N, C-alpha and C positions, 0 to 999 in steps of 0.2 A: 423479785416476783413473789417469792414465798412470803416475804414481809407484807406485801400489798394484799395477798390473799388472806393472810391471817388477820390483818387489820380490818378488811372488809367483813370477814366472818364475825369479828368481835363487834363491829358496828351493828350487824344484823341481830346478833344475840342481845346486845344492849337495847336495840329498838324493840325487840320482842318482849323483853322484860318490862320495858317502860310501858308498852301498849297494854300490859296486864294491869296497869294501874299503880297508884301510889297513894299515900295517906297524908293528910294535913290536919293538924289539930287547931281548932278555934274555940276559945272559951271552954276548954275541957272536952269538947266534942270532937271525936276523931272522924274525919270525913274520908270516905273512899272515893277516889277521883281518877279520871282518865283524861289526859290532855287531848283536846281536839283542835286547838289552834294556838299558834305561838308566833309572835312578831317581835324581832329584835332590832328592826330599823337599821340594819347594817348597810344596806345598799340603796334602798328607795322606799317609797310608800305606795307602791303600785296597787296594793290590796286595799287602799283607802280612797274615799271620795271626799273632796273638800267643797264645802258650801259656805260662801261668805268671803269677807275681805280680811286677809292676814298674811303675814310672811310665814310660809310653811316650807320647811326644808329638812334634809338629813344633815346633821352636824355631829361629827365624831361618833357615828353609830347610834344616834338618838334622834327622835323626832322633835325638832324645835319649832315652836309656834309663837310668833310675836303678834298678838292681837291687841296691843295697847291702843291702837287707833281704830278698833272696830270689834267685830265679833265673827266667830266661825264655828261651824259644826263639821266634824271629820268622822265619816262613817266607815266602819269596817265593811267591806263588800260582802262578807260571808253572813248568812243567816244562821241564827242559833236557836235551839229549841230545848225546852225542858229544864229541869233543875240543874244548876251549874254554878261554878265559881269563876268570877271574872276578876282579873288582877292586872295591875300595872304599877310601875314606879313613876313618880312625878317630882319635879323640882321647880319651885318658883324662881325664875331667873332675874326678873325685874324687881323694882322696889316700890311698886304701886301698892298703896294701902288697901284699896278695894281689889283684891286678887281672888280668883276663884278656880276651883277644880270641879267642873260639873260633868254630868254623864247621863246619856240616854240609854236605857236598857229595853231590849225587846220591842223596838219601835217598828211599826208597820203601817201600811196604808191599804186597808181592805177595799178601797174604791178605785184602785189603779192596778196596773200590771205589777207593781212593786214599788217600794219606797224610792229606790234609786232611779226608777223610770221617770220620776217627777223631780229629780234633783235640780234640773236646770230652771225650774220654776221658783226655787228658793234662793234668797240672797244672804241668808244668815240671820235675818231678823227673828228675834226670839219667839214672837207670837206664832210664827209659821209652824213651829214644832209642837204647839199646844192643840193642834187641830186633829191629830191622829193618835192612836193608842201607843202609849209608852209609859215606862216607869222612869221618872226624872229625879236625879239626886243632885242637889246643889250644895257644895262645900265652899263657903265664902268667908274670906276675911272681912270683917266689918265691925260695926259698933253694936253692942248689946243694948237692951232696954235700960240698963244702968249706965249707959254712955261709956262703957269700957271696951277697949279693943278685944274682940273675941272672934272665935270661929263659929259661924252659924251653919248648921247642917239641916237641910230641909228635904223631905221626901214628898214628891208630888205624883199625882196620877193624871195622865192625859188620855183622851181629850178633856179640856176644861181647866188645866193648870190647878187641880184641886189639892190643897195642902192636906197631907195625911199625918205627918209628924214633924217635930222641930226640936232641936237641941243646941246648946251652947257649950263651947269648949275653948281651951287655950288656942291662941292664933298660931297659924303656921309660921315657921321660921324660914326666911328667904335663904336659898342656897342649900338647904337640907333636902336630902332625898327621902321621900315618904313612899310607903307601900300601901296602896289603896286596894281593897278587896270588897266585892259585892257577892254575897251568898244569895243566889236567886232560887227561891223555892216557891214558884207562883201558887197563890197570890201573895206570898210573904217575901220580904227583902230585908237583909241585914247588911249594914255597911260597917267596914272595919278600916281603921287607920293604924298602920303598924301593929296589927293584931288586936287592937282595942276596939270594942264596939262603940260606934258613935252615932248609929242610927238604926231604926227598925220600923217597918211598916207592915201592916196587914191590909192589903188593898181590897177594895170592894170588887174590882174587876180582875179576873184571872187571865193574864196575858201569857201565853205559852211559847210564842215564836216571834222572832223579829230580829232587827239589826241593833248593834251596839255602836254608840257614837260619842266621841269626845266633844264637849261643848266648852268653848273658851271665849270669854268676854273681857275686854280691856285688861288683858293679862299676858305676860311673857312667861311661858312655861316650857319645860322639857320633859318628854315622855320616853319610857323604855320598857322592855320586857312585858309586853301586853300578852296575856295568856287567858284562854278560856278552857275550863276543864269540866267535863260532865260528871255529875254525881252518880255513882254506880251502886250506892248502898240501897 
């Protein structure tokens, strides 16, 4: 019994310390952060809503999405607000050349009770998500203008699917785990891959609140350690 009490006390202390925040350094900038949501996909994905056609399941404590025959958007049910850092680990499991790791940030529908209230009206078609406010990041293996295999990173603004910035990098390696991070400081957004900046946008519209969602098209991928932390600096 004493051991249990001590263990519980230790957990409470650890939780209190963690709640006070932690720091993360990106590009030499030290961020003061406080975690507000974490998903490790150990048991289920009950905190997520699936729109579209794909095989979505929990496999070995990770979220596996096989959309090689279609497209799917997977929303986290929780609404987030303000400056924040959004992170997750991802691995491309299939061998499709045109593979992508896309993401909707701060998505919302001001003309309805909420974005999830209209979920049944969407079947995963891409253009359905360009009709309401969101910041869209597409990280796509493809072919550059020089006809070389490269990674294309595009940051867009919705509604309207407006291209704000674009860059080209070396392609993703299948089977390798990557850490993706989005530093959201509306109306600015910075995208990192394994700590390296690969995208930046200064958006014309300042979106401060909404849902985050994974977007997968014709890709077999595995996700883990989804985390959202509030900037407290």
